[in-house]
N, CA and C atoms as a LAMMPS dump frame, in Angstrom:
ITEM: TIMESTEP
0
ITEM: NUMBER OF ATOMS
399
ITEM: BOX BOUNDS ff ff ff
-5.0000000000000000e+02 5.0000000000000000e+02
-5.0000000000000000e+02 5.0000000000000000e+02
-5.0000000000000000e+02 5.0000000000000000e+02
ITEM: ATOMS id mol type element x y z
1 1 1 N 179.92 -84.735 -211.603
2 1 2 C 179.649 -83.339 -211.289
3 1 3 C 178.146 -83.113 -211.325
4 2 1 N 177.539 -82.652 -210.237
5 2 2 C 176.097 -82.429 -210.214
6 2 3 C 175.677 -81.332 -211.19
7 3 1 N 174.497 -81.505 -211.73
8 3 2 C 173.925 -80.54 -212.652
9 3 3 C 172.932 -79.672 -211.896
10 4 1 N 172.752 -78.449 -212.335
11 4 2 C 171.758 -77.606 -211.677
12 4 3 C 170.358 -78.073 -212.065
13 5 1 N 169.405 -77.764 -211.204
14 5 2 C 168.017 -78.102 -211.498
15 5 3 C 167.558 -77.438 -212.794
16 6 1 N 167.964 -76.195 -213.006
17 6 2 C 167.595 -75.473 -214.224
18 6 3 C 168.127 -76.216 -215.461
19 7 1 N 169.377 -76.627 -215.408
20 7 2 C 169.975 -77.33 -216.548
21 7 3 C 169.268 -78.655 -216.808
22 8 1 N 168.913 -79.372 -215.753
23 8 2 C 168.211 -80.648 -215.926
24 8 3 C 166.841 -80.431 -216.546
25 9 1 N 166.11 -79.422 -216.077
26 9 2 C 164.786 -79.137 -216.641
27 9 3 C 164.891 -78.766 -218.117
28 10 1 N 165.847 -77.92 -218.452
29 10 2 C 166.024 -77.523 -219.857
30 10 3 C 166.445 -78.714 -220.716
31 11 1 N 167.302 -79.555 -220.186
32 11 2 C 167.724 -80.744 -220.924
33 11 3 C 166.532 -81.673 -221.166
34 12 1 N 165.659 -81.816 -220.183
35 12 2 C 164.455 -82.645 -220.327
36 12 3 C 163.622 -82.17 -221.519
37 13 1 N 163.347 -80.867 -221.578
38 13 2 C 162.524 -80.355 -222.675
39 13 3 C 163.262 -80.389 -224.012
40 14 1 N 164.569 -80.184 -223.985
41 14 2 C 165.342 -80.298 -225.221
42 14 3 C 165.199 -81.711 -225.8
43 15 1 N 165.342 -82.711 -224.957
44 15 2 C 165.17 -84.098 -225.404
45 15 3 C 163.739 -84.352 -225.877
46 16 1 N 162.785 -83.901 -225.092
47 16 2 C 161.383 -84.129 -225.426
48 16 3 C 161.033 -83.506 -226.776
49 17 1 N 161.414 -82.248 -226.979
50 17 2 C 161.082 -81.54 -228.217
51 17 3 C 161.818 -82.112 -229.429
52 18 1 N 162.977 -82.741 -229.199
53 18 2 C 163.74 -83.331 -230.301
54 18 3 C 163.322 -84.769 -230.584
55 19 1 N 162.337 -85.268 -229.825
56 19 2 C 161.869 -86.629 -230.057
57 19 3 C 162.729 -87.694 -229.405
58 20 1 N 163.608 -87.301 -228.497
59 20 2 C 164.457 -88.257 -227.791
60 20 3 C 163.778 -88.637 -226.464
61 21 1 N 162.697 -89.387 -226.589
62 21 2 C 161.867 -89.698 -225.433
63 21 3 C 162.632 -90.504 -224.381
64 22 1 N 163.419 -91.468 -224.802
65 22 2 C 164.177 -92.269 -223.831
66 22 3 C 165.121 -91.398 -223.012
67 23 1 N 165.775 -90.442 -223.662
68 23 2 C 166.687 -89.545 -222.949
69 23 3 C 165.921 -88.645 -221.976
70 24 1 N 164.741 -88.172 -222.396
71 24 2 C 163.919 -87.343 -221.506
72 24 3 C 163.465 -88.155 -220.299
73 25 1 N 162.975 -89.349 -220.55
74 25 2 C 162.481 -90.185 -219.45
75 25 3 C 163.598 -90.583 -218.488
76 26 1 N 164.823 -90.677 -218.984
77 26 2 C 165.96 -91.022 -218.122
78 26 3 C 166.221 -89.948 -217.066
79 27 1 N 165.737 -88.735 -217.297
80 27 2 C 165.906 -87.64 -216.335
81 27 3 C 164.806 -87.62 -215.272
82 28 1 N 163.843 -88.54 -215.393
83 28 2 C 162.725 -88.607 -214.455
84 28 3 C 162.934 -89.738 -213.458
85 29 1 N 162.577 -89.479 -212.211
86 29 2 C 162.615 -90.512 -211.18
87 29 3 C 161.558 -91.579 -211.5
88 30 1 N 161.745 -92.797 -211.018
89 30 2 C 160.771 -93.858 -211.308
90 30 3 C 159.341 -93.509 -210.896
91 31 1 N 159.183 -92.784 -209.801
92 31 2 C 157.85 -92.433 -209.3
93 31 3 C 157.343 -91.097 -209.843
94 32 1 N 158.024 -90.508 -210.806
95 32 2 C 157.666 -89.179 -211.327
96 32 3 C 156.26 -89.155 -211.91
97 33 1 N 155.665 -87.969 -211.826
98 33 2 C 154.339 -87.739 -212.409
99 33 3 C 154.383 -86.525 -213.322
100 34 1 N 153.556 -86.563 -214.355
101 34 2 C 153.398 -85.452 -215.296
102 34 3 C 151.927 -85.087 -215.237
103 35 1 N 151.646 -83.836 -214.869
104 35 2 C 150.258 -83.415 -214.695
105 35 3 C 149.921 -82.302 -215.683
106 36 1 N 148.869 -82.527 -216.453
107 36 2 C 148.343 -81.509 -217.365
108 36 3 C 147.132 -80.902 -216.679
109 37 1 N 147.198 -79.589 -216.448
110 37 2 C 146.109 -78.918 -215.755
111 37 3 C 144.873 -78.861 -216.643
112 38 1 N 143.753 -78.744 -216.014
113 38 2 C 142.487 -78.655 -216.726
114 38 3 C 141.516 -79.687 -216.195
115 39 1 N 140.312 -79.599 -216.704
116 39 2 C 139.257 -80.536 -216.317
117 39 3 C 139.179 -81.645 -217.358
118 40 1 N 139.392 -82.89 -216.954
119 40 2 C 139.369 -83.991 -217.917
120 40 3 C 138.077 -84.073 -218.735
121 41 1 N 136.951 -83.636 -218.159
122 41 2 C 135.69 -83.657 -218.911
123 41 3 C 135.689 -82.639 -220.042
124 42 1 N 136.523 -81.599 -219.923
125 42 2 C 136.557 -80.531 -220.92
126 42 3 C 137.783 -80.572 -221.822
127 43 1 N 138.849 -81.228 -221.388
128 43 2 C 140.104 -81.226 -222.138
129 43 3 C 140.704 -82.627 -222.081
130 44 1 N 140.792 -83.318 -223.213
131 44 2 C 141.19 -84.726 -223.218
132 44 3 C 142.576 -85.027 -222.655
133 45 1 N 143.472 -84.052 -222.629
134 45 2 C 144.82 -84.299 -222.118
135 45 3 C 144.934 -84.108 -220.613
136 46 1 N 143.961 -83.436 -220.002
137 46 2 C 144.044 -83.107 -218.575
138 46 3 C 144.106 -84.383 -217.742
139 47 1 N 144.957 -84.333 -216.734
140 47 2 C 145.062 -85.469 -215.829
141 47 3 C 146.482 -85.663 -215.355
142 48 1 N 146.669 -86.713 -214.591
143 48 2 C 147.967 -87.049 -214.028
144 48 3 C 148.459 -88.325 -214.699
145 49 1 N 149.696 -88.269 -215.173
146 49 2 C 150.315 -89.394 -215.881
147 49 3 C 151.558 -89.837 -215.125
148 50 1 N 151.738 -91.131 -214.991
149 50 2 C 152.971 -91.65 -214.406
150 50 3 C 154.084 -91.517 -215.437
151 51 1 N 155.3 -91.729 -215.004
152 51 2 C 156.437 -91.695 -215.93
153 51 3 C 156.196 -92.651 -217.099
154 52 1 N 155.682 -93.835 -216.806
155 52 2 C 155.426 -94.821 -217.853
156 52 3 C 154.305 -94.401 -218.802
157 53 1 N 153.452 -93.477 -218.389
158 53 2 C 152.341 -93.025 -219.223
159 53 3 C 152.654 -91.785 -220.051
160 54 1 N 153.835 -91.198 -219.88
161 54 2 C 154.205 -90.015 -220.664
162 54 3 C 154.182 -90.349 -222.155
163 55 1 N 154.604 -91.539 -222.516
164 55 2 C 154.553 -91.968 -223.916
165 55 3 C 153.115 -91.965 -224.423
166 56 1 N 152.171 -92.413 -223.595
167 56 2 C 150.751 -92.397 -223.974
168 56 3 C 150.265 -90.97 -224.192
169 57 1 N 150.681 -90.056 -223.31
170 57 2 C 150.308 -88.649 -223.446
171 57 3 C 150.806 -88.09 -224.775
172 58 1 N 152.056 -88.355 -225.098
173 58 2 C 152.607 -87.871 -226.364
174 58 3 C 151.887 -88.498 -227.551
175 59 1 N 151.43 -89.729 -227.379
176 59 2 C 150.658 -90.386 -228.429
177 59 3 C 149.322 -89.713 -228.681
178 60 1 N 148.761 -89.076 -227.668
179 60 2 C 147.514 -88.324 -227.84
180 60 3 C 147.76 -86.998 -228.554
181 61 1 N 148.926 -86.401 -228.306
182 61 2 C 149.241 -85.096 -228.882
183 61 3 C 149.696 -85.224 -230.335
184 62 1 N 150.508 -86.214 -230.628
185 62 2 C 151.115 -86.366 -231.951
186 62 3 C 150.163 -86.215 -233.128
187 63 1 N 149.064 -86.937 -233.163
188 63 2 C 148.159 -86.84 -234.314
189 63 3 C 147.492 -85.461 -234.469
190 64 1 N 147.45 -84.688 -233.385
191 64 2 C 146.794 -83.381 -233.475
192 64 3 C 147.67 -82.335 -234.162
193 65 1 N 148.989 -82.577 -234.194
194 65 2 C 149.94 -81.684 -234.874
195 65 3 C 150.888 -82.546 -235.716
196 66 1 N 150.393 -83.056 -236.843
197 66 2 C 151.159 -84.045 -237.615
198 66 3 C 152.519 -83.557 -238.119
199 67 1 N 152.682 -82.264 -238.301
200 67 2 C 153.975 -81.731 -238.748
201 67 3 C 154.847 -81.28 -237.59
202 68 1 N 154.427 -81.591 -236.371
203 68 2 C 155.197 -81.224 -235.192
204 68 3 C 154.889 -79.821 -234.714
205 69 1 N 155.45 -79.489 -233.589
206 69 2 C 155.244 -78.188 -232.963
207 69 3 C 156.577 -77.459 -232.875
208 70 1 N 156.48 -76.147 -232.784
209 70 2 C 157.671 -75.306 -232.687
210 70 3 C 157.647 -74.561 -231.355
211 71 1 N 158.176 -75.189 -230.29
212 71 2 C 158.186 -74.519 -228.996
213 71 3 C 159.414 -73.62 -228.839
214 72 1 N 159.217 -72.549 -228.105
215 72 2 C 160.31 -71.636 -227.78
216 72 3 C 160.269 -71.363 -226.283
217 73 1 N 161.342 -71.696 -225.607
218 73 2 C 161.452 -71.385 -224.186
219 73 3 C 162.044 -69.985 -224.075
220 74 1 N 161.348 -69.116 -223.356
221 74 2 C 161.784 -67.723 -223.243
222 74 3 C 162.397 -67.393 -221.895
223 75 1 N 161.974 -68.112 -220.847
224 75 2 C 162.406 -67.767 -219.499
225 75 3 C 162.438 -69.013 -218.633
226 76 1 N 163.382 -69.061 -217.736
227 76 2 C 163.359 -70.059 -216.673
228 76 3 C 163.572 -69.337 -215.35
229 77 1 N 162.902 -69.843 -214.345
230 77 2 C 163.04 -69.303 -212.998
231 77 3 C 163.267 -70.493 -212.075
232 78 1 N 164.391 -70.512 -211.394
233 78 2 C 164.716 -71.615 -210.499
234 78 3 C 164.685 -71.134 -209.058
235 79 1 N 164.049 -71.923 -208.214
236 79 2 C 163.98 -71.617 -206.784
237 79 3 C 163.979 -72.936 -206.027
238 80 1 N 165.073 -73.267 -205.42
239 80 2 C 165.163 -74.525 -204.688
240 80 3 C 164.989 -75.71 -205.626
241 81 1 N 164.04 -76.582 -205.28
242 81 2 C 163.791 -77.783 -206.073
243 81 3 C 162.891 -77.544 -207.273
244 82 1 N 162.38 -76.327 -207.443
245 82 2 C 161.421 -76.043 -208.513
246 82 3 C 162.033 -75.157 -209.591
247 83 1 N 161.675 -75.465 -210.838
248 83 2 C 162.091 -74.665 -211.984
249 83 3 C 160.844 -74.384 -212.823
250 84 1 N 160.577 -73.11 -213.074
251 84 2 C 159.498 -72.728 -213.984
252 84 3 C 160.111 -72.533 -215.366
253 85 1 N 159.541 -73.217 -216.341
254 85 2 C 159.984 -73.128 -217.73
255 85 3 C 158.84 -72.474 -218.503
256 86 1 N 159.109 -71.284 -219.038
257 86 2 C 158.06 -70.455 -219.619
258 86 3 C 158.349 -70.246 -221.097
259 87 1 N 157.304 -70.305 -221.913
260 87 2 C 157.525 -70.108 -223.337
261 87 3 C 156.249 -70.082 -224.146
262 88 1 N 156.422 -70.366 -225.421
263 88 2 C 155.354 -70.27 -226.417
264 88 3 C 155.521 -71.42 -227.4
265 89 1 N 154.416 -71.929 -227.887
266 89 2 C 154.462 -72.99 -228.888
267 89 3 C 153.542 -72.631 -230.05
268 90 1 N 154.008 -72.937 -231.249
269 90 2 C 153.199 -72.737 -232.452
270 90 3 C 153.214 -74.026 -233.259
271 91 1 N 152.093 -74.287 -233.922
272 91 2 C 151.974 -75.479 -234.761
273 91 3 C 150.788 -75.283 -235.687
274 92 1 N 150.697 -76.141 -236.664
275 92 2 C 149.507 -76.215 -237.506
276 92 3 C 148.805 -77.51 -237.121
277 93 1 N 147.565 -77.384 -236.702
278 93 2 C 146.796 -78.546 -236.263
279 93 3 C 146.422 -79.422 -237.457
280 94 1 N 146.048 -80.644 -237.178
281 94 2 C 145.621 -81.576 -238.233
282 94 3 C 144.46 -81.002 -239.036
283 95 1 N 143.669 -80.15 -238.402
284 95 2 C 142.533 -79.506 -239.077
285 95 3 C 142.964 -78.393 -240.02
286 96 1 N 144.249 -78.01 -239.957
287 96 2 C 144.756 -76.897 -240.758
288 96 3 C 144.733 -75.572 -240.021
289 97 1 N 144.154 -75.55 -238.833
290 97 2 C 144.086 -74.316 -238.041
291 97 3 C 145.426 -74.053 -237.364
292 98 1 N 145.735 -72.775 -237.174
293 98 2 C 146.959 -72.383 -236.469
294 98 3 C 146.77 -72.553 -234.971
295 99 1 N 147.761 -73.139 -234.359
296 99 2 C 147.785 -73.307 -232.916
297 99 3 C 148.926 -72.458 -232.37
298 100 1 N 148.623 -71.581 -231.448
299 100 2 C 149.626 -70.743 -230.79
300 100 3 C 149.217 -70.638 -229.326
301 101 1 N 150.095 -71.075 -228.453
302 101 2 C 149.741 -71.116 -227.04
303 101 3 C 150.97 -70.793 -226.198
304 102 1 N 150.752 -70.139 -225.088
305 102 2 C 151.801 -69.907 -224.111
306 102 3 C 151.797 -71.067 -223.126
307 103 1 N 152.939 -71.337 -222.537
308 103 2 C 152.996 -72.416 -221.554
309 103 3 C 153.883 -72.03 -220.386
310 104 1 N 153.581 -72.687 -219.275
311 104 2 C 154.444 -72.674 -218.104
312 104 3 C 154.494 -74.115 -217.614
313 105 1 N 155.695 -74.636 -217.498
314 105 2 C 155.898 -75.936 -216.89
315 105 3 C 156.601 -75.684 -215.562
316 106 1 N 156.079 -76.259 -214.504
317 106 2 C 156.769 -76.208 -213.222
318 106 3 C 157.338 -77.605 -212.995
319 107 1 N 158.658 -77.664 -212.967
320 107 2 C 159.383 -78.928 -212.853
321 107 3 C 159.969 -79.004 -211.443
322 108 1 N 159.655 -80.074 -210.742
323 108 2 C 160.181 -80.276 -209.394
324 108 3 C 161.188 -81.423 -209.436
325 109 1 N 162.347 -81.18 -208.852
326 109 2 C 163.427 -82.169 -208.859
327 109 3 C 163.836 -82.53 -207.438
328 110 1 N 164.291 -83.759 -207.293
329 110 2 C 164.903 -84.215 -206.046
330 110 3 C 166.069 -85.111 -206.426
331 111 1 N 167.197 -84.86 -205.808
332 111 2 C 168.404 -85.658 -206.043
333 111 3 C 168.719 -85.763 -207.537
334 112 1 N 168.643 -84.616 -208.227
335 112 2 C 168.995 -84.486 -209.642
336 112 3 C 168.034 -85.174 -210.614
337 113 1 N 166.892 -85.652 -210.132
338 113 2 C 165.896 -86.268 -211.019
339 113 3 C 164.568 -85.539 -210.913
340 114 1 N 163.844 -85.508 -212.012
341 114 2 C 162.526 -84.874 -212.048
342 114 3 C 161.521 -85.793 -211.36
343 115 1 N 160.781 -85.231 -210.407
344 115 2 C 159.747 -86.005 -209.717
345 115 3 C 158.346 -85.534 -210.085
346 116 1 N 158.238 -84.317 -210.627
347 116 2 C 156.917 -83.788 -210.988
348 116 3 C 157.066 -82.767 -212.103
349 117 1 N 156.188 -82.856 -213.09
350 117 2 C 156.069 -81.818 -214.116
351 117 3 C 154.612 -81.387 -214.121
352 118 1 N 154.359 -80.103 -213.922
353 118 2 C 153.014 -79.537 -213.989
354 118 3 C 152.95 -78.63 -215.201
355 119 1 N 152.039 -78.926 -216.117
356 119 2 C 151.905 -78.175 -217.37
357 119 3 C 150.692 -77.253 -217.304
358 120 1 N 150.944 -75.981 -217.542
359 120 2 C 149.888 -74.969 -217.563
360 120 3 C 149.84 -74.357 -218.963
361 121 1 N 148.697 -74.476 -219.636
362 121 2 C 148.477 -73.875 -220.949
363 121 3 C 147.048 -73.353 -220.992
364 122 1 N 146.718 -72.644 -222.051
365 122 2 C 145.332 -72.241 -222.279
366 122 3 C 144.609 -73.472 -222.81
367 123 1 N 143.964 -74.202 -221.909
368 123 2 C 143.337 -75.468 -222.293
369 123 3 C 142.144 -75.261 -223.225
370 124 1 N 141.446 -74.149 -223.097
371 124 2 C 140.306 -73.908 -223.988
372 124 3 C 140.8 -73.739 -225.426
373 125 1 N 141.848 -72.956 -225.621
374 125 2 C 142.406 -72.772 -226.963
375 125 3 C 142.925 -74.112 -227.497
376 126 1 N 143.663 -74.849 -226.674
377 126 2 C 144.195 -76.14 -227.101
378 126 3 C 143.067 -77.085 -227.499
379 127 1 N 142.029 -77.145 -226.702
380 127 2 C 140.903 -78.021 -227.008
381 127 3 C 140.205 -77.588 -228.293
382 128 1 N 139.947 -76.278 -228.437
383 128 2 C 139.258 -75.77 -229.625
384 128 3 C 140.025 -76.049 -230.903
385 129 1 N 141.344 -75.835 -230.882
386 129 2 C 142.136 -75.972 -232.1
387 129 3 C 142.56 -77.42 -232.34
388 130 1 N 142.95 -78.12 -231.301
389 130 2 C 143.517 -79.449 -231.487
390 130 3 C 142.508 -80.593 -231.454
391 131 1 N 141.393 -80.408 -230.74
392 131 2 C 140.491 -81.533 -230.536
393 131 3 C 139.069 -81.315 -231.031
394 132 1 N 138.745 -80.14 -231.532
395 132 2 C 137.397 -79.898 -232.065
396 132 3 C 137.375 -80.246 -233.551
397 133 1 N 136.302 -80.805 -233.982
398 133 2 C 136.195 -81.176 -235.406
399 133 3 C 135.743 -80.03 -236.246
């Protein structure tokens, strides 16, 4: 039974947030890309990652929030092959500073698999709290 694009996108983030990386990656097509918006010179996470590099991306984030993050998805909007996943995340950074950021992920699917994830956050806030000494 085919799953809706919205359900697949939500399942992807549910797996990702629960630390079930293999299950999340199984929902991605082999050629899938994960793109973090921003300027790489200004924000260390900005760039395009292949499916195989998503683990590397998470490895960059993990040490910045050693006790994990608390994301809340508030809204999804599905239109054709695209699903917007909108929410808020809170965490305590390794520096002890509070991190609170809104996010929008635009997930594009084809044939029930994710082919693109575009992450939009306040990169200046993320950089200041997570990566500044």
